[in-house]
C-alpha positions in Angstrom: 41.3 49.7 213.0 40.4 46.3 211.6 39.7 43.6 214.1 39.9 39.9 213.1 37.5 37.5 214.6 33.9 37.8 215.6 34.3 40.2 218.4 35.4 43.8 217.9 33.9 46.1 220.5 31.7 45.3 223.5 30.0 47.6 226.0 29.4 45.5 229.1 29.0 46.6 232.7 29.3 44.8 236.0 28.7 45.9 239.6 32.4 45.4 240.5 33.7 46.2 237.0 35.0 42.7 236.5 33.6 40.6 233.8 34.9 37.1 233.1 34.5 36.5 229.4 36.0 33.0 229.0 32.8 32.0 227.2 33.6 34.5 224.5 37.1 33.4 224.0 36.1 31.0 221.2 34.7 33.9 219.3 38.1 34.9 217.9 41.0 32.8 216.7 43.3 32.9 219.7 42.3 34.8 222.8 40.3 38.0 223.4 41.3 40.4 226.1 38.8 42.8 227.6 39.7 45.9 229.6 37.6 48.4 231.5 37.9 51.8 229.9 38.7 53.5 233.2 39.3 50.7 235.7 41.9 48.6 233.9 40.5 45.1 234.9 41.3 42.4 232.4 40.1 38.8 232.0 41.0 36.1 229.5 42.0 32.4 229.5 45.3 32.1 231.3 47.9 29.3 231.7 49.9 28.6 234.8 52.7 31.1 235.1 56.2 30.3 235.8 64.6 34.9 239.2 65.6 37.2 242.3 63.1 39.8 243.0 63.0 43.2 244.7 59.7 44.0 246.5 58.3 47.2 247.8 56.0 47.5 250.7 53.0 49.5 249.5 50.3 48.7 252.0 46.8 48.4 250.5 47.7 50.3 247.4 48.1 47.0 245.4 44.3 46.4 245.8 42.3 47.9 243.1 39.1 49.2 244.6 35.9 48.8 242.5 34.3 52.0 241.5 30.7 52.7 242.3 30.0 54.0 238.8 30.0 51.6 235.8 32.5 51.8 233.0 32.2 50.4 229.5 34.3 47.5 228.5 36.1 47.4 225.2 38.2 44.9 223.4 41.8 46.0 223.5 43.5 42.7 222.8 42.9 39.9 220.3 45.1 37.3 218.7 45.1 37.8 214.9 45.1 34.9 212.5 48.5 33.4 211.5 49.5 35.3 208.3 49.7 33.5 205.0 53.4 33.1 204.7 53.7 29.5 203.6 53.7 30.4 199.9 56.4 33.1 200.0 59.7 32.5 198.2 61.7 32.8 201.4 59.5 30.4 203.3 59.6 27.8 200.6 63.4 28.1 200.4 63.7 27.6 204.1 61.3 24.6 203.9 63.4 23.0 201.2 66.5 23.3 203.3 64.7 21.8 206.3 63.4 19.0 204.1 66.9 18.2 202.7 67.9 16.9 206.2 65.0 14.6 206.6 65.2 13.2 203.0 69.0 12.8 202.8 70.3 9.2 202.6 70.8 7.7 206.0 74.5 7.6 207.1 76.1 4.2 207.3 77.7 5.3 210.5 76.0 8.2 212.2 78.5 10.9 213.3 78.7 11.9 216.9 78.8 15.7 216.8 79.7 17.6 220.0 78.0 21.1 220.1 78.8 23.8 222.6 76.0 26.1 223.4 72.2 25.5 223.7 71.0 28.8 222.3 69.0 28.8 219.1 72.1 28.3 216.9 73.2 25.2 218.9 69.7 23.8 219.3 69.0 24.1 215.5 72.4 22.6 214.6 71.6 19.6 216.8 68.0 19.4 215.6 68.8 19.3 211.9 71.8 16.9 212.4 69.4 14.6 214.2 67.0 14.9 211.3 69.8 13.8 209.0 70.4 10.7 211.0 73.4 11.8 213.1 73.8 11.9 216.9 74.3 15.4 218.3 75.7 15.8 221.9 74.6 19.3 222.9 76.4 20.9 225.9 75.1 24.0 227.7 77.2 25.7 230.4 74.2 27.0 232.3 71.2 25.3 233.9 68.8 26.9 231.4 68.2 26.6 227.7 68.1 29.4 225.2 71.2 31.4 225.3 70.2 34.9 224.4 66.5 33.9 224.8 67.0 32.3 228.2 64.5 33.1 231.0 64.2 32.4 234.7 61.5 31.9 237.2 61.4 33.9 240.4 60.1 32.9 243.9 56.7 34.2 243.0 56.5 32.0 239.9 56.9 34.9 237.5 59.3 34.7 234.6 61.9 37.2 233.6 63.8 37.1 230.3 67.1 37.9 228.7 65.4 40.0 226.1 62.1 41.1 224.6 61.7 38.7 221.7 59.5 39.3 218.6 58.8 36.8 215.9 58.4 38.4 212.5 56.6 37.2 209.4 60.0 37.8 207.6 61.6 35.0 209.7 61.1 32.0 207.3 63.4 29.6 209.0 62.0 30.4 212.4 58.5 30.0 211.1 59.4 26.7 209.5 60.9 25.5 212.8 57.6 26.2 214.6 55.7 24.3 212.0 58.1 21.3 212.1 57.7 21.1 215.8 53.9 21.4 215.6 53.8 24.5 217.8 52.5 27.2 215.4 49.7 27.9 217.9 52.3 29.2 220.4 52.7 32.4 218.4 50.3 35.2 219.3 50.1 37.3 216.2 49.4 41.0 216.6 47.8 43.5 214.2 50.0 44.6 211.3 51.2 47.9 212.7 54.3 49.6 214.0 53.6 51.9 216.9 55.9 54.7 218.0 55.7 56.9 221.2 55.7 60.6 220.6 58.3 62.3 222.9 57.0 65.8 222.0 53.5 64.6 223.0 53.8 62.6 226.2 51.4 59.8 226.4 50.6 59.8 222.7 51.5 57.3 219.9 52.0 57.4 216.2 51.0 54.4 214.1 52.1 52.9 210.8 49.2 50.6 209.8 49.8 48.1 207.0 46.5 47.5 205.1 45.7 43.8 204.5 44.2 44.5 201.0 47.5 45.7 199.5 50.5 43.6 198.5 54.1 44.4 199.4 55.6 46.8 199.1 52.5 48.9 198.5 51.2 48.1 202.0 54.4 49.5 203.5 54.4 52.6 201.3 50.7 53.2 202.2 51.6 52.9 205.9 54.3 55.5 205.6 52.3 57.9 203.5 49.3 57.7 205.8 51.3 58.6 208.8 51.4 62.4 209.2 52.6 62.8 212.8 56.2 61.8 212.4 57.3 62.9 208.9 56.2 65.8 206.7 55.5 65.3 203.0 58.8 66.9 201.9 60.7 64.7 204.4 59.0 61.6 203.0 59.8 62.6 199.4 63.5 63.2 200.2 63.7 59.9 202.1 62.1 58.1 199.2 64.5 59.7 196.7 67.4 58.8 199.0 66.3 55.2 199.0 66.2 54.9 195.2 69.8 53.7 194.8 69.1 50.9 197.2 65.9 49.9 195.4 67.6 50.0 191.9 71.0 48.6 193.0 69.5 45.6 194.7 71.6 43.2 196.9 74.9 44.4 195.5 74.2 47.9 196.6 73.0 46.8 200.0 76.2 44.8 200.6 78.3 47.8 199.6 76.9 50.0 202.4 78.6 48.0 205.2 81.3 50.7 205.4 79.0 53.6 206.3 76.9 54.4 209.3 73.2 55.1 209.1 73.6 58.7 210.0 76.3 59.3 207.4 74.4 57.5 204.7 71.3 59.5 205.3 73.2 62.8 205.0 75.1 61.5 201.9 71.7 60.8 200.3 70.3 64.2 201.2 67.8 62.8 203.7 67.0 65.3 206.5 68.4 64.6 209.9 64.9 64.7 211.3 64.1 61.5 209.4 66.9 59.8 211.3 65.8 61.3 214.6 62.1 60.5 214.1 62.4 57.0 212.7 65.9 55.5 212.5 67.1 56.1 216.0 64.3 53.8 217.2 64.9 51.3 214.4 68.7 51.2 215.0 68.2 50.5 218.7 65.6 47.9 218.0 67.9 46.1 215.5 71.2 46.2 217.3 70.9 48.2 220.5 73.0 51.1 219.2 72.3 54.5 217.7 72.4 55.5 214.0 75.8 57.2 214.3 77.3 53.7 215.0 75.1 51.2 213.2 76.1 50.1 209.7 73.6 51.2 207.0 73.8 47.7 205.6 71.9 46.5 208.6 69.0 49.0 208.0 68.8 48.2 204.3 68.7 44.5 204.9 65.9 44.9 207.4 63.9 47.2 205.1 64.3 44.8 202.3 63.0 41.9 204.4 60.2 43.8 206.0 58.9 45.7 202.9 59.3 43.1 200.1 57.0 40.6 201.8 53.4 41.4 202.6 53.5 40.0 206.1 57.3 40.6 206.6 56.9 43.2 209.3 53.9 41.5 211.0 54.9 40.6 214.6 54.0 37.8 217.0 54.8 37.2 220.7 55.5 33.8 222.1 52.7 32.7 224.4 55.0 32.1 227.3 58.6 31.7 228.4 61.1 30.8 225.7 62.9 27.9 227.4 59.7 25.9 227.9 57.6 27.1 225.0 60.2 27.0 222.3 63.5 25.4 223.4 62.1 22.3 225.1 60.2 21.2 222.0 63.5 21.3 220.1 65.2 19.3 222.9 62.4 16.7 222.9 62.8 16.4 219.2 66.5 15.9 219.4 66.2 13.3 222.2 63.5 11.5 220.3 66.0 10.9 217.5 68.8 9.6 219.8 70.6 12.9 220.4 71.7 14.2 223.8 71.3 17.6 225.6 73.3 18.2 228.7 73.0 21.2 231.0 75.6 22.4 233.5 78.4 21.4 231.1 80.7 24.3 230.8 83.7 24.0 228.5 87.1 24.9 230.1 89.3 24.2 227.1 89.4 23.0 223.5 92.0 20.3 223.4 93.9 19.7 220.2 95.6 16.8 218.5 99.1 17.1 217.2 97.9 18.1 213.8 95.8 21.0 215.2 92.4 19.4 214.9 90.1 19.0 217.9 90.7 16.0 220.2 88.0 16.9 222.8 86.1 19.5 224.7 87.4 19.5 228.3 84.7 20.5 230.8 85.2 22.3 234.0 84.3 19.1 235.9 87.3 17.4 234.4 85.6 15.2 231.9 86.5 15.2 228.2 83.8 15.0 225.6 84.9 13.4 222.3 83.1 13.3 219.0 83.6 12.8 215.3 83.0 16.6 214.7 82.8 19.6 216.9 80.7 22.8 216.8 81.0 26.0 218.8 77.5 27.7 218.9 78.3 30.1 221.7 78.4 33.9 221.4 81.5 35.1 219.5 83.1 36.6 222.7 83.0 33.3 224.5 84.6 31.6 221.4 87.4 34.1 221.4 88.1 33.5 225.1 88.4 29.7 224.5 90.2 29.9 221.1 93.4 27.7 221.2 96.6 29.6 220.8 97.6 27.6 217.8 94.5 28.9 215.9 94.7 32.6 216.8 96.9 33.6 213.8 94.7 31.8 211.2 93.0 34.6 209.3 89.6 33.0 209.7 89.8 33.3 213.5 91.9 36.5 213.6 89.1 38.4 211.9 86.8 37.5 214.9 88.6 40.2 216.9 86.6 42.8 215.0 83.3 41.2 216.2 82.4 42.3 219.7 79.1 41.8 221.5 77.1 44.8 222.3 75.9 45.3 226.0 72.2 45.3 226.6 69.9 45.4 229.6 66.4 43.9 229.9 64.2 45.5 232.5 61.0 44.0 234.0 58.8 46.0 236.3 55.6 44.8 238.0 53.2 47.6 238.9 50.4 47.7 241.4 47.8 48.5 238.8 46.8 47.9 235.2 48.3 50.6 233.0 45.9 52.0 230.4 48.2 53.9 228.1 49.5 50.8 226.3 48.7 48.4 223.5 48.6 44.7 222.9 51.8 45.2 220.8 55.4 46.0 220.7 56.0 49.7 221.3 58.9 51.8 220.1 59.6 54.1 223.1 61.8 56.6 221.2 63.4 57.4 224.5 67.1 58.2 224.7 67.5 55.3 227.2 64.9 52.8 226.2 64.5 51.0 222.9 61.3 49.0 222.7 58.9 47.8 225.4 55.6 45.9 225.9 53.1 45.3 228.6 53.6 41.5 228.8 50.6 41.1 231.1 48.6 41.9 228.0 50.6 40.6 225.1 51.6 37.2 226.4 49.1 34.6 227.7 51.3 33.0 230.3 52.3 36.4 231.8 48.7 37.6 231.8 47.5 39.4 234.9 44.0 40.9 235.4 45.0 43.5 237.9 48.7 44.5 237.3 50.9 45.4 234.4 54.3 44.0 233.9 56.4 46.1 231.5 59.3 44.5 229.8 61.7 47.1 228.4 65.0 47.0 226.5 67.4 49.5 228.0 69.7 50.6 225.1 72.3 51.7 224.3 73.5 50.2 227.5 77.3 50.7 227.4 77.3 53.5 230.0 74.8 51.7 232.2 75.9 48.0 232.2 78.1 48.5 235.3 75.6 50.6 237.2 73.4 49.2 240.0 70.0 47.8 239.4 68.4 50.6 241.5 70.1 53.3 239.3 68.8 51.6 236.2 65.3 51.3 237.6 65.4 55.0 238.7 66.4 56.1 235.1 63.7 53.8 233.6 61.0 55.3 235.8 61.9 58.8 234.7 61.5 57.7 231.1 58.2 55.9 231.8 56.8 59.0 233.4 57.0 60.6 229.9 55.3 57.6 228.3 52.6 57.3 231.0 52.3 60.9 232.3 48.8 60.3 233.8 49.7 57.0 235.4 53.4 56.8 236.3 55.6 59.3 238.2 59.3 58.9 238.8 58.8 59.2 242.5 56.1 56.4 242.5 53.4 58.8 243.7 51.2 57.3 241.1 51.7 53.7 240.0 53.9 51.9 242.4 56.5 49.2 241.8 55.7 45.8 243.3 59.0 44.3 242.2 61.5 44.4 239.4 64.2 42.3 237.7 67.1 43.7 235.7 68.9 41.2 233.4 72.3 42.4 232.1 74.0 40.9 229.1 77.5 42.5 228.9 78.1 40.9 225.5 74.9 40.2 223.5 74.7 40.1 219.6 77.7 41.4 217.8 77.9 45.2 217.3 77.0 45.8 213.7 79.3 48.7 213.0 80.8 49.5 209.6 83.4 47.1 208.4 82.1 44.0 210.3 80.5 42.1 207.4 83.8 40.8 206.0 84.7 39.5 209.4 81.7 37.2 209.8 82.9 33.6 209.5 81.4 30.9 207.4 80.0 27.9 209.4 82.8 25.6 208.1 86.1 26.6 209.6 89.6 25.8 208.1 90.1 23.3 210.9 88.9 20.0 209.7 86.0 18.7 211.7 85.4 22.1 213.5 82.4 24.3 212.7 80.7 27.4 214.0 77.0 28.4 214.5 75.5 31.6 215.9 73.9 34.7 214.5 77.3 36.4 214.1 78.3 33.7 211.5 77.7 34.4 207.8 74.0 34.3 206.9 71.6 36.8 205.4 69.4 37.6 208.4 71.7 39.7 210.6 72.2 39.3 214.4 68.7 38.0 215.2 66.8 34.9 216.2 66.2 34.2 212.5 69.9 34.5 211.9 70.7 32.1 214.7 68.2 29.5 213.4 69.6 29.8 209.8 73.2 29.6 211.1 72.3 26.3 212.8 70.8 24.9 209.6 73.8 26.0 207.5 76.2 24.5 210.1 74.3 21.2 210.0 74.3 21.3 206.2 78.1 21.8 206.1 78.6 18.8 208.4 76.2 16.6 206.3 78.1 17.7 203.1 81.4 16.8 204.8 80.2 13.4 205.9 82.5 11.2 203.8 85.5 13.3 204.8 84.6 13.1 208.5 83.9 9.4 208.3 87.3 8.8 206.7 88.9 10.7 209.6 87.0 8.5 212.1 88.1 5.3 210.3 91.8 6.5 210.2 91.7 7.2 213.9 90.3 3.8 214.7 93.0 2.2 212.5 95.7 4.1 214.3 94.3 3.2 217.7 94.2 -0.5 216.8 97.8 -0.5 215.6 98.9 1.3 218.8 
């Protein structure tokens, strides 16, 4: 496979099988990671690492003993160059929207906009409102930023996260955000591949490698055609023929597929069930944490369109550390630098209304009332439904929200007593009935790097039947699945690699469940209640329930408020006049 940078493969030996290669790190853009072929010792430049843990007493087994024989070292990890996405149509469109806030005429009286929820939707709403000259007041119920990308630090200084987050080349608004904040270097780009485990061949993987020399969609077609382990030629042809209506029908056809599941659509198009089993079970769980017999086909078609129509659309990057500090805090710093506020531990108890049904204030659980000139709810849809005022519930705009329900998901972190070898510096599709995707974060993420131990982060999905089970049951089930992925290294009874500790993060209601019929229920950011707006990946935007969708929703929400400035200002002036008369 192609390696970018000046280092591709090295054969080095050392008496103790540990070679520090910090002097070679400058040889490649980003960092190089070296591993012993047999001993699994790693070394590269690390940063200081940052939960409640479960530990296991394992005696001296956590110490890796140096072997007497020497083993060749080979490069197994390298940061790839940032892809050339700045000139794509979608990136330029996203950049133009960002620029519109900075270049808009300065308001004569900045609006104070109260925003509930400091996930990506709320953070970006506040960020772009501040860019436009307004004053956001961002309220977060918890003591941590990020919402569905939140993370926590345990007593050992290790981080554990709400989810395993991947940043795609096809995320133009997210990529613009990194550039606007000056933190592009915090994305660790991986080779342009999609890697699937092979359940029928334990311990083996099948790859879809996208050649750099071909444009889209030829690079994607080549990757599919070159893969011979997962689909036969007749299956590839039938799948290609089945996709023709989507290719020829364009966006109108894609939107019309909201009413049918992935599994039913495949059968309707004459695509063999094995194509669904081999590829789309894994894709469905990665996109929405549910299986193809539940997921709307529109979701798959939108993803395929985004990933295949752009040369670097499916290229993946990992954040170089924990999301609250490495991504969310730069947004907060930007907001504050422009006069905005961000307040943690500010949980909303009730939305208080005026007599005309508009919002008077957000009442917090500590008894304080936060007032503004406009209000935004950027929480998950399930939280909004819990706090929705009775007077609003029969309004069609809000009544449709009942059909949007968050899907349960579980994120599992396991620290092992050794370096696992049967892994990659990449996202891996497990193709397990219980697991969706996973990564060895001690390899893929600089801040989580460890030279002697692997930390696997795994998405446990579908999780509906497991969300109420104990952490120990979830870990036991996970270990049984890992024994199939690492047959030479992991056994369910821990007779091989042993668990040092684990964290299980349960999210009973995560992104909305993208089942058939949901699309018409997704609300626009501007509500029918004057001065009240919504943000979040469930709101209407073209990037599904994703980080990119959340960022875009925040921009669209801020855009709606900026567009409504004169109307909102008039409301403020009328209230001031009424108050002075009273």
